[in-house]
C-alpha positions in Angstrom: -90.1 74.5 21.1 -92.4 75.4 18.4 -90.5 78.4 17.1 -87.3 76.9 17.6 -88.3 73.5 15.4 -89.7 75.9 12.6 -86.2 77.8 12.1 -84.5 74.1 12.3 -87.1 72.9 9.5 -86.5 76.2 7.4 -82.7 75.6 7.7 -83.1 72.1 6.8 -85.3 72.7 3.7 -82.9 75.2 2.3 -80.0 72.7 3.2 -81.5 70.1 1.3 -82.0 72.2 -1.9 -78.3 73.0 -1.8 -77.1 69.5 -1.3 -79.3 68.2 -4.2 -77.0 70.3 -6.6 -73.8 71.0 -4.8 -71.4 68.8 -3.1 -69.9 70.9 -0.6 -70.8 73.7 1.9 -68.6 76.5 3.4 -68.5 75.5 6.7 -67.0 78.0 9.2 -64.1 77.1 11.9 -66.0 76.6 15.2 -64.0 73.6 16.5 -60.2 72.5 16.9 -58.9 70.2 14.3 -59.2 66.9 15.5 -56.1 64.6 14.8 -56.9 61.4 12.9 -55.1 59.3 15.5 -57.9 60.7 18.4 -60.6 60.1 15.8 -60.2 56.2 15.5 -62.0 54.1 18.2 -63.2 50.4 18.5 -61.2 48.6 15.4 -62.7 45.5 14.2 -60.6 43.5 11.5 -60.7 39.7 10.5 -57.6 39.8 8.1 -53.8 40.1 8.7 -53.3 43.3 10.9 -50.7 44.8 9.8 -51.6 45.1 5.8 -55.0 45.6 7.0 -54.2 48.5 8.9 -52.3 50.2 6.0 -55.3 49.5 3.8 -57.4 51.5 6.3 -55.4 54.2 6.7 -55.0 54.8 3.1 -58.9 55.0 2.8 -58.8 57.4 5.7 -56.5 59.3 3.8 -57.4 59.0 0.4 -61.0 60.7 0.2 -61.5 61.8 -3.6 -63.3 64.7 -4.9 -65.9 64.0 -7.6 -64.3 65.4 -10.7 -60.7 65.8 -12.1 -59.2 67.5 -15.1 -57.7 64.8 -17.7 -53.9 64.6 -17.0 -54.3 65.9 -13.3 -53.5 63.5 -10.2 -56.5 63.8 -8.3 -55.8 65.5 -5.0 -56.4 63.2 -1.9 -58.1 64.0 1.3 -58.1 63.2 4.9 -61.0 62.2 6.6 -60.2 64.2 9.8 -59.9 67.4 7.5 -63.3 66.6 5.6 -65.1 65.9 8.8 -64.1 69.3 9.9 -65.0 70.9 6.5 -68.5 69.1 6.5 -69.0 70.1 10.1 -69.9 66.2 10.7 -68.9 65.2 14.3 -69.2 61.5 14.0 -68.5 59.0 11.2 -69.0 55.3 11.1 -67.8 52.9 8.4 -68.4 49.2 7.8 -66.1 47.6 5.1 -66.9 44.6 3.1 -64.8 42.2 1.7 -64.8 38.8 0.4 -68.4 38.3 1.9 -67.3 39.4 5.2 -66.9 42.2 7.1 -62.9 42.5 6.8 -63.1 46.1 9.1 -65.2 48.6 11.3 -64.3 51.9 12.7 -65.9 54.9 14.3 -64.6 58.3 13.9 -65.1 61.7 16.1 -67.8 61.9 18.7 -71.5 61.6 19.5 -72.3 65.3 19.3 -70.3 68.7 18.6 -68.1 70.0 21.5 -68.5 66.7 23.1 -66.2 63.8 24.6 -67.9 60.5 23.7 -66.5 58.9 20.9 -68.3 57.4 18.1 -67.7 53.4 18.6 -68.9 50.3 16.9 -72.1 50.5 19.0 -72.9 54.0 18.2 -76.3 54.2 16.7 -77.3 56.5 14.1 -80.6 57.0 11.9 -81.0 55.0 9.0 -83.5 56.9 7.5 -84.6 55.8 4.2 -82.5 52.7 4.3 -85.3 51.6 6.4 -87.0 50.8 3.3 -84.8 47.9 2.3 -85.5 46.3 5.6 -89.2 47.1 5.2 -89.3 45.6 1.9 -87.6 42.6 3.0 -90.2 41.9 5.5 -93.1 42.4 3.0 -91.7 39.7 0.7 -91.3 37.5 3.5 -95.1 37.7 4.3 -95.5 37.1 0.6 -93.6 34.1 0.8 -95.7 32.9 3.8 -98.8 33.5 1.9 -100.1 36.6 3.9 -99.4 39.3 1.0 -99.6 38.9 -2.6 -97.6 41.5 -4.6 -99.8 42.1 -7.3 -103.1 42.2 -5.4 -105.4 45.7 -4.5 -103.7 46.5 -1.1 -107.3 47.4 0.1 -108.1 43.9 -0.4 -105.8 43.2 2.9 -106.0 46.5 4.6 -108.5 46.6 7.2 -108.0 49.5 9.9 -107.6 52.1 6.8 -108.0 52.0 3.1 -106.2 53.4 0.6 -108.9 56.3 -0.6 -110.2 55.7 -3.9 -110.3 58.1 -6.7 -110.2 58.8 -10.3 -106.6 57.5 -10.5 -107.2 54.4 -8.8 -110.4 53.6 -11.1 -108.6 51.2 -13.4 -105.2 50.6 -11.6 -104.7 49.9 -8.3 -102.2 50.4 -5.5 -100.3 47.2 -5.2 -97.2 45.7 -2.6 -94.9 45.5 -5.7 -96.1 49.5 -6.7 -95.5 50.5 -3.1 -92.0 48.8 -3.1 -90.8 50.3 -6.1 -92.3 53.7 -6.0 -94.7 53.4 -8.5 -98.2 53.3 -6.9 -98.7 57.1 -7.7 -98.5 57.8 -3.6 -97.8 61.4 -2.1 -95.4 62.4 0.4 -91.4 61.8 -0.8 -90.2 62.0 2.7 -90.9 63.2 6.8 -89.2 65.7 8.7 -89.9 64.1 12.3 -90.8 65.7 15.2 -89.3 67.0 18.3 -88.4 64.8 21.1 -90.5 66.3 23.4 -93.8 66.5 21.3 -96.9 64.5 21.1 -96.4 62.2 18.1 -99.3 61.4 15.8 -100.4 57.9 15.3 -100.4 55.9 12.0 -103.9 56.8 11.0 -103.1 60.8 11.8 -100.0 60.2 9.5 -101.9 58.6 6.6 -104.8 61.2 7.2 -102.6 64.3 7.5 -104.5 65.3 11.0 -102.7 66.9 13.8 -100.2 66.3 15.4 -98.9 64.9 12.3 -96.7 67.5 10.3 -97.3 66.2 7.1 -99.8 66.0 4.3 -102.7 63.1 4.0 -101.2 60.2 2.0 -103.2 59.9 -1.0 -102.7 58.5 -4.6 -103.1 61.5 -7.1 -101.0 59.8 -10.0 -102.2 56.6 -11.6 -100.5 53.7 -10.2 -98.1 51.9 -12.6 -97.8 54.9 -14.4 -94.1 56.1 -13.7 -92.0 56.3 -11.0 -92.0 59.0 -7.9 -90.3 58.7 -5.1 -92.8 58.2 -1.9 -92.0 57.5 1.6 -96.0 57.7 2.0 -96.3 54.3 -0.2 -93.9 52.9 2.9 -96.4 53.9 5.6 -99.1 52.5 3.5 -96.8 49.3 3.8 -96.2 49.8 7.4 -100.1 49.8 8.1 -100.6 47.0 5.6 -98.1 44.7 7.2 -99.7 45.3 10.6 -102.9 44.4 9.9 -102.3 41.4 8.2 -100.1 40.1 11.2 -101.7 41.8 14.2 -98.5 42.9 15.6 -96.7 46.1 16.0 -94.2 46.8 13.1 -91.0 47.1 15.6 -91.8 43.7 16.9 -92.2 42.5 13.1 -88.9 43.7 12.0 -87.2 42.6 15.4 -88.5 39.0 14.9 -88.4 38.3 11.6 -85.2 40.2 10.2 -83.2 42.0 12.9 -82.9 38.9 15.3 -82.3 36.6 12.5 -79.6 38.6 10.7 -77.6 38.9 14.1 -78.5 43.1 13.7 -78.2 43.1 17.9 -77.7 47.0 18.0 -81.0 47.9 15.4 -84.1 48.7 16.2 -87.1 50.4 14.9 -88.4 51.6 18.4 -89.4 55.6 18.2 -88.8 56.9 20.5 -85.6 55.1 21.6 -85.2 53.6 25.0 -82.9 55.4 27.4 -80.3 52.8 27.4 -80.3 53.0 23.5 -80.3 57.2 23.3 -77.5 56.8 25.7 -75.6 55.1 23.0 -76.9 57.2 20.0 -75.5 60.0 17.9 -76.8 63.2 18.0 -78.2 64.7 14.5 -76.6 68.2 13.6 -77.8 70.9 11.3 -75.8 72.5 8.4 -73.9 75.2 10.5 -72.8 72.2 13.0 -75.2 73.0 15.5 -76.8 70.1 17.1 -80.3 69.3 16.7 -82.4 70.6 20.3 -83.4 67.4 21.8 -80.5 65.8 20.0 -82.8 64.0 16.9 -86.0 64.2 15.7 -88.2 61.1 16.4 -89.7 59.2 13.3 -93.2 57.6 13.7 -92.9 56.8 10.1 -91.0 53.5 10.8 -91.2 51.5 7.5 -89.7 54.5 5.1 -87.3 55.9 7.9 -87.9 54.7 11.6 -84.6 52.5 11.9 -82.1 53.3 14.3 -78.8 51.1 13.6 -74.9 50.8 13.3 -72.5 50.1 9.7 -71.5 46.8 11.2 -75.5 45.9 11.2 -76.1 47.0 8.0 -73.3 45.3 6.7 -74.8 42.2 7.9 -77.9 43.2 5.9 -75.9 43.6 2.7 -73.9 40.5 3.2 -77.0 38.3 3.6 -78.7 39.8 0.4 -75.3 39.1 -1.0 -75.3 35.6 -0.1 -78.9 34.9 -0.5 -79.1 36.0 -4.1 -76.4 33.4 -4.6 -78.0 30.7 -2.7 -75.6 30.7 -0.2 -77.9 31.7 2.7 -81.6 32.0 3.5 -82.2 33.3 6.7 -85.1 35.8 5.8 -85.9 35.1 2.2 -85.4 32.1 -0.4 -82.9 32.8 -3.5 -86.1 33.3 -5.4 -87.2 36.1 -3.2 -84.0 37.7 -3.0 -83.8 37.7 -7.0 -87.1 39.2 -7.3 -86.5 41.9 -4.8 -82.8 43.1 -6.7 -84.7 42.8 -10.2 -85.5 46.5 -11.5 -89.3 47.5 -11.9 -88.6 50.7 -13.6 -85.3 52.1 -14.5 -82.9 51.1 -11.6 -85.5 51.0 -9.0 -86.0 47.5 -7.5 -88.1 46.4 -4.7 -86.6 48.3 -1.8 -83.2 48.8 -3.5 -81.7 50.8 -6.5 -79.7 48.5 -8.7 -77.3 49.5 -11.1 -74.2 48.1 -13.2 -73.9 44.8 -14.9 -71.1 42.1 -14.9 -68.6 43.0 -12.2 -70.5 46.4 -11.7 -73.5 45.1 -11.1 -74.6 46.3 -7.3 -77.5 46.9 -4.9 -77.6 50.0 -2.6 -79.8 52.8 -0.7 -79.2 56.0 0.6 -80.5 57.4 3.9 -81.3 61.3 4.6 -83.0 62.3 7.9 -82.6 65.5 9.2 -79.2 65.7 10.8 -78.1 62.2 9.4 -76.7 61.2 6.1 -75.9 57.8 4.8 -75.5 54.8 2.1 -74.8 51.0 1.9 -73.7 49.3 -1.2 -73.0 45.6 -1.8 -71.7 44.2 -5.3 -73.6 41.1 -6.6 -70.9 39.0 -7.4 -67.6 40.0 -5.9 -68.9 40.1 -1.9 -67.5 43.5 -1.8 -69.7 46.4 -0.1 -69.3 49.0 2.3 -71.9 51.2 4.5 -70.9 54.7 6.0 -73.2 56.6 8.6 -72.8 60.3 9.7 -74.8 62.5 12.3 -74.6 65.5 9.9 -77.1 67.6 7.7 -74.0 68.0 5.4 -72.8 64.3 5.7 -74.3 63.1 2.1 -71.1 64.4 0.6 -68.5 63.2 2.6 -70.1 59.8 2.6 -69.7 59.6 -1.0 -65.9 61.1 -0.6 -65.2 58.1 1.5 -66.8 55.9 -0.7 -64.5 57.1 -3.8 -61.6 56.2 -1.4 -63.0 52.5 -0.4 -63.3 52.3 -4.4 -59.8 53.1 -5.2 -58.1 51.2 -2.5 -60.3 47.9 -2.9 -60.1 48.2 -7.0 -64.2 48.4 -7.1 -65.0 49.2 -10.9 -67.2 52.3 -9.6 -67.3 55.6 -7.9 -64.2 57.1 -9.3 -63.5 60.6 -10.0 -64.9 61.5 -13.4 -62.3 62.8 -15.7 -63.1 66.1 -17.4 -61.6 68.0 -20.3 -61.6 71.8 -20.3 -61.9 73.3 -23.8 -60.4 77.2 -24.5 -63.3 79.5 -25.0 -63.2 83.3 -25.1 -64.0 84.8 -21.6 -66.0 87.5 -22.7 -69.0 84.6 -23.3 -69.1 84.4 -19.6 -70.3 88.4 -19.2 -73.9 86.7 -20.9 -73.6 84.0 -18.0 -73.3 86.7 -15.0 -76.7 86.8 -13.4 -79.0 85.2 -10.6 -80.8 81.8 -11.4 -83.6 80.4 -9.0 -83.0 76.9 -8.3 -86.2 76.8 -5.8 -88.4 78.9 -4.7 -85.9 81.3 -1.9 -82.7 79.5 -3.4 -80.6 81.3 -5.8 -77.6 80.1 -7.9 -75.5 83.5 -8.5 -73.2 83.3 -11.3 -70.4 85.7 -11.2 -66.9 86.8 -13.4 -63.6 87.7 -12.1 -61.1 88.1 -14.8 -60.9 85.3 -16.9 -62.9 82.8 -14.5 -66.6 82.5 -14.2 -67.7 81.7 -10.8 -70.9 80.3 -9.0 -72.1 80.1 -5.4 -75.9 79.0 -4.3 -77.5 80.8 -1.6 -80.9 80.8 0.2 -82.7 83.9 -0.3 -83.4 85.9 2.6 -80.2 83.6 4.1 -81.4 82.3 7.6 -78.6 83.7 10.5 -78.3 79.9 11.0 -77.7 78.4 7.3 -74.8 78.1 5.1 -74.4 78.4 1.6 -71.8 77.1 -1.4 -68.7 78.6 -1.6 -67.5 80.5 -5.0 -66.5 77.6 -7.1 -64.7 78.0 -10.6 -66.8 77.0 -13.4 -64.5 75.1 -16.1 -65.5 74.9 -19.8 -66.6 71.7 -21.7 -67.8 73.7 -24.2 -69.0 77.2 -24.7 -72.4 76.6 -23.0 -71.4 73.8 -20.7 -69.1 73.9 -17.4 -68.2 71.8 -14.5 -66.9 72.3 -11.0 -64.1 70.8 -9.6 -65.8 69.6 -6.1 -69.2 68.6 -7.3 -70.8 66.1 -9.8 -72.8 68.7 -11.3 -72.9 70.0 -15.0 -74.3 73.3 -15.6 -75.6 74.1 -19.1 -76.9 77.4 -19.9 -79.8 78.0 -22.4 -80.7 80.4 -24.6 -83.7 82.0 -26.4 -84.1 82.5 -30.1 -82.5 85.9 -29.7 -79.5 84.4 -28.3 -80.4 85.6 -24.8 -79.3 83.3 -21.8 -82.9 82.7 -20.2 -81.8 79.5 -17.6 -79.1 76.9 -16.4 -80.0 73.5 -16.4 -78.0 71.8 -13.4 -77.6 68.0 -13.9 -76.3 66.1 -11.3 -76.6 62.1 -11.6 -80.3 61.2 -13.0 -81.5 65.0 -11.2 -82.3 67.9 -13.6 -83.0 71.3 -12.2 -83.8 74.2 -14.5 -83.1 77.2 -12.9 -84.6 80.4 -14.4 -82.8 83.4 -14.9 -84.2 86.4 -12.6 -81.5 88.8 -12.6 
């Protein structure tokens, strides 16, 4: 089992590097194409049935790419085809409109090659979406006077303390900083554990002691100095809320949030009970193979431990929308909800990401555990939103394609393909760009020229037997040095030294910048 887990871990780490930069992986055909009609299960709808059915069908057949050339009409894609392309056996969607769940559907199956369909009760790992619920719990405890947003958390921690060092001499780790990823705490995320392995307790995770497979959670940056995504910070939060309440984290979440919000399918229990496990979707690796044991167990509950459904997460989104407007306060007061949705740094609020203004104002978060990708979005003022969950390591880009289709159908102001303008350049310039660029250790971007076309492809080196890589994508020039590809939201800028020699390519994707050094 240890060898299998190590292999899976290596494949997953390489695939995560790929999905940070590119929007699609080449997926060999191993499953027969699934007809759209056979994918649909358990329609839940609350509007005029005939018209709504047509809207749903347009969403299912209107998936969109991230970029489109100016003057061209983007090619619409079918959900069934994209599920096959991304080797994603199961997808579940809940659509929020006018402050209510307008419809929800499950597509595909619980595991590759299986027959058990995804239903509205199928559980998926929510991964980092767990943080939004953990933040709500923390703010509830603030309202009750059990926690303070700006006090040193060591004053309330009992069973473990944040180790003091030179970074915490003048600035302390506070709850506000933990929730906004500005506490300077290590460990971005966690891989999880095979289902039959010995699980670490919370203290072992905090200390990085076996059987924990992560490093000690420590402060190695001055608290408050800047943003750095930290799942480790939410592990500290998990210990903190347990210490101040004397209750287990799953019990706290059940009584404080899940029960009050009607999230009846959701749980923070890890491992799952046999009954819930029978209703859970298995996670899948980039090559479409099911994870050994069906999934990994995440004892890091606050940052990544929630099992849930899109319908349940949609109830969370709706409550946040209504609470902000003073229309519902099942968990938090309106003041606390507004505080939760107020950015602390850039677009990072307390457990949420907040973007846009006016009609575009929205809160969101994404989940990325091994074998599971998801996203939830809620607009502040219009009562619109969506939750999409998948059981595939490749599901992240599929989620975004679905969201673009929803945005087009429901007239959202955001999430539309970006319009690009191609300029004319001398193809002979491409010769200077041809080469190999190191995106990360062991992960290479290959740039080649075929006739008058410049092509790119990303691959792990050496390539594990079960890993997949990005197909060759044509790179279209926006200038002599800047290029885009139609199947990704990444922008590529070739950088030259003072002698005019290309030395690296900068890859910009959303707010992430990757500097890939030319090595050959």
